[in-house]
C-alpha positions in Angstrom: 38.6 -26.0 -49.7 39.0 -26.9 -46.5 42.4 -26.8 -45.2 44.5 -28.5 -41.9 42.7 -28.8 -38.5 44.8 -27.4 -35.8 44.9 -27.1 -32.4 45.7 -23.8 -30.4 45.5 -23.2 -26.8 45.8 -19.9 -25.1 47.6 -18.3 -22.1 45.2 -17.6 -19.1 46.8 -14.1 -19.7 45.3 -14.3 -23.1 41.4 -14.3 -21.2 40.3 -11.2 -21.7 40.3 -11.7 -25.6 38.7 -15.3 -25.4 37.0 -15.5 -22.5 34.6 -18.7 -23.4 37.6 -21.1 -25.6 40.9 -20.9 -24.5 41.4 -24.0 -26.0 39.7 -24.7 -29.7 40.3 -27.3 -32.6 39.7 -25.2 -36.0 39.8 -26.1 -39.8 42.2 -22.8 -41.5 42.5 -22.1 -45.3 45.7 -23.4 -45.5 47.4 -20.4 -46.8 47.0 -18.1 -43.8 49.6 -17.3 -41.3 49.6 -18.3 -37.8 49.6 -14.4 -37.2 46.6 -13.9 -38.7 45.1 -17.2 -37.7 45.5 -15.5 -34.0 44.5 -12.1 -34.7 41.3 -13.4 -36.4 40.6 -14.8 -32.9 40.5 -11.9 -31.4 44.4 -11.5 -29.7 46.2 -8.7 -30.9 50.1 -9.9 -31.6 50.9 -7.1 -29.6 49.9 -9.4 -26.7 51.4 -12.3 -28.2 55.0 -13.4 -26.8 55.4 -16.6 -28.2 53.8 -19.2 -30.7 54.9 -22.6 -29.9 53.7 -25.1 -32.2 54.3 -28.9 -31.0 57.4 -27.8 -28.5 59.1 -25.4 -30.9 59.0 -21.9 -31.6 58.0 -20.5 -34.6 57.2 -16.6 -36.3 53.7 -15.4 -36.9 54.7 -15.8 -40.2 54.6 -19.9 -40.4 52.0 -21.9 -42.2 49.9 -24.4 -40.0 50.4 -27.7 -41.0 47.8 -30.6 -40.4 46.7 -31.4 -36.6 49.4 -28.7 -35.0 49.5 -28.2 -31.6 49.5 -24.1 -30.6 50.2 -22.5 -27.6 49.9 -18.6 -27.9 52.0 -17.3 -24.8 51.9 -14.0 -23.2 54.8 -11.2 -23.7 56.9 -11.9 -21.2 57.7 -8.7 -19.0 59.6 -6.7 -18.4 59.2 -6.1 -22.4 61.7 -5.0 -24.1 61.2 -2.9 -27.4 64.7 -3.0 -29.2 66.1 -0.6 -31.7 64.9 2.7 -29.9 64.6 4.5 -26.8 61.4 3.3 -24.9 59.2 6.1 -25.3 55.5 6.0 -25.8 52.4 7.6 -28.1 48.9 7.2 -26.5 45.6 7.9 -28.0 43.1 10.2 -27.5 41.4 8.0 -24.7 44.3 7.9 -22.4 44.9 11.3 -21.4 45.2 11.0 -17.9 47.4 8.0 -18.0 49.7 10.4 -20.4 49.6 13.2 -17.9 51.0 10.9 -15.3 53.6 9.0 -17.2 55.1 12.3 -18.0 54.7 13.6 -14.4 57.1 10.4 -14.1 59.6 11.6 -16.5 58.5 9.4 -19.3 58.6 10.7 -22.9 55.1 10.0 -23.3 53.3 11.5 -26.7 49.3 12.2 -26.4 46.6 13.0 -29.3 43.9 15.3 -27.2 41.8 14.8 -30.7 41.1 11.5 -32.6 43.4 11.6 -35.5 42.6 8.2 -37.1 43.5 4.6 -36.8 45.9 5.3 -39.5 47.7 9.1 -38.4 48.4 7.3 -35.2 50.1 4.4 -36.5 52.2 6.6 -39.1 53.5 8.7 -36.0 54.0 5.5 -34.1 56.1 4.7 -37.1 57.9 7.7 -37.8 59.0 8.2 -34.4 58.9 4.9 -33.0 56.7 5.1 -30.4 55.1 2.1 -28.5 51.4 2.9 -29.0 49.5 2.6 -26.0 45.4 1.7 -26.8 41.7 0.3 -26.3 41.3 -0.1 -29.6 42.0 -3.8 -31.0 42.1 -3.0 -34.6 44.6 0.3 -34.4 46.9 -2.6 -32.9 46.4 -4.4 -35.6 47.7 -2.9 -38.0 51.3 -3.5 -40.0 52.7 -0.7 -39.8 53.0 0.2 -36.1 56.4 0.8 -34.6 55.3 -1.6 -31.5 52.0 -1.5 -29.3 50.1 -2.9 -26.5 46.8 -3.1 -25.2 45.4 -1.0 -22.1 43.8 -3.6 -20.1 42.0 -1.8 -17.6 39.8 1.9 -17.8 41.1 3.0 -14.0 44.0 5.1 -14.6 45.9 4.0 -11.5 45.7 0.3 -13.0 46.4 1.5 -16.6 50.1 3.4 -14.8 50.7 0.4 -12.9 49.7 -2.2 -15.6 52.6 -0.2 -18.3 55.4 0.7 -15.6 55.2 -3.4 -14.8 54.9 -4.4 -18.3 57.6 -2.3 -19.6 59.6 -0.9 -16.8 60.2 2.3 -18.0 63.1 4.7 -16.3 61.6 7.0 -14.0 62.6 10.7 -13.5 59.8 12.2 -11.6 59.2 16.3 -12.2 61.6 16.3 -15.0 58.3 16.5 -18.2 55.5 19.0 -19.2 52.4 16.9 -17.9 51.1 19.2 -20.4 53.7 19.0 -23.9 55.9 16.9 -23.3 58.7 19.1 -22.7 61.6 19.2 -20.8 61.6 21.2 -17.5 64.3 23.9 -16.1 64.5 25.9 -13.0 62.9 29.2 -13.5 62.8 32.3 -11.4 59.6 33.9 -10.3 60.3 36.9 -12.5 60.8 34.7 -15.6 57.3 33.4 -15.3 55.3 36.4 -13.2 52.9 36.5 -16.1 51.4 33.1 -15.4 51.0 33.9 -11.3 48.2 35.3 -9.7 48.8 37.2 -6.5 48.5 34.9 -3.6 51.0 32.6 -6.0 53.3 35.0 -6.5 53.3 35.8 -2.6 53.2 32.3 -1.5 55.9 30.3 -3.3 59.3 30.8 -4.3 60.4 27.9 -6.2 59.4 27.1 -9.5 60.1 25.2 -12.8 58.9 25.8 -16.5 58.6 23.8 -19.8 61.5 24.6 -22.3 58.8 23.9 -25.0 55.7 25.4 -24.4 56.7 28.0 -21.3 54.3 26.5 -18.8 55.2 27.2 -15.4 55.1 24.9 -12.4 55.1 24.9 -8.7 53.9 22.9 -5.6 50.4 24.2 -6.0 47.3 22.8 -4.2 47.5 19.7 -6.0 51.2 18.9 -6.0 50.2 16.3 -2.6 48.1 14.3 -4.7 51.0 14.5 -7.9 53.7 13.5 -4.9 51.1 10.6 -4.0 51.6 9.1 -7.5 55.1 9.7 -7.9 55.5 7.7 -4.4 53.3 4.8 -5.4 55.5 4.4 -9.0 58.4 5.0 -7.5 57.0 1.9 -4.3 56.6 -0.4 -6.8 59.8 -0.3 -8.9 61.6 -0.9 -5.7 59.2 -3.9 -4.5 59.8 -5.2 -8.1 63.7 -5.0 -7.9 
């Protein structure tokens, strides 16, 4: 049996998910929630900021009625995630983004192997981490603590988008890019077993991860990393 006919309009920011028909009329089944209807049209609820029906905001659990006009709005930026310190979990495809967030001092867990959507969603819930992914199916899992779609495939754009969307506190050079542990100052003697001859002669300032023990110093790639940090800090300053 056919249910109510409704009219749905998606904000331009959601055009990636509904590129051809931002406005559409459809017949619902009369029992599905508006959240289910929106997701069935291709938009993960993680990307929806508000659902406005005939001028009033409704929850995703709203059951659409006849002739309702639905406006699907994007997430407001900066997005606030209530209930836990802001921290992230990234799937196997976002390794470069994970390392750059850690470089900026953002608490970022990362799975370097594909552990599967159920395990990722469970970890997001258990550790209260925002799941970052380009996998729409993963972002539709109900057990997620919170989630966000990563719109670009380019690490520079990915980082800019995450910083713009969530405005995390930045504390560059305080986390291990390999494991996310916190760094501490270290003496040359404490990290000597990780240094080659040239490094031992050329550098005197070191840091070490308090979790995995990895040593850090201003080596050959430091200028590239410094540029990533400076761009991020500059963007934060420009954003107010």
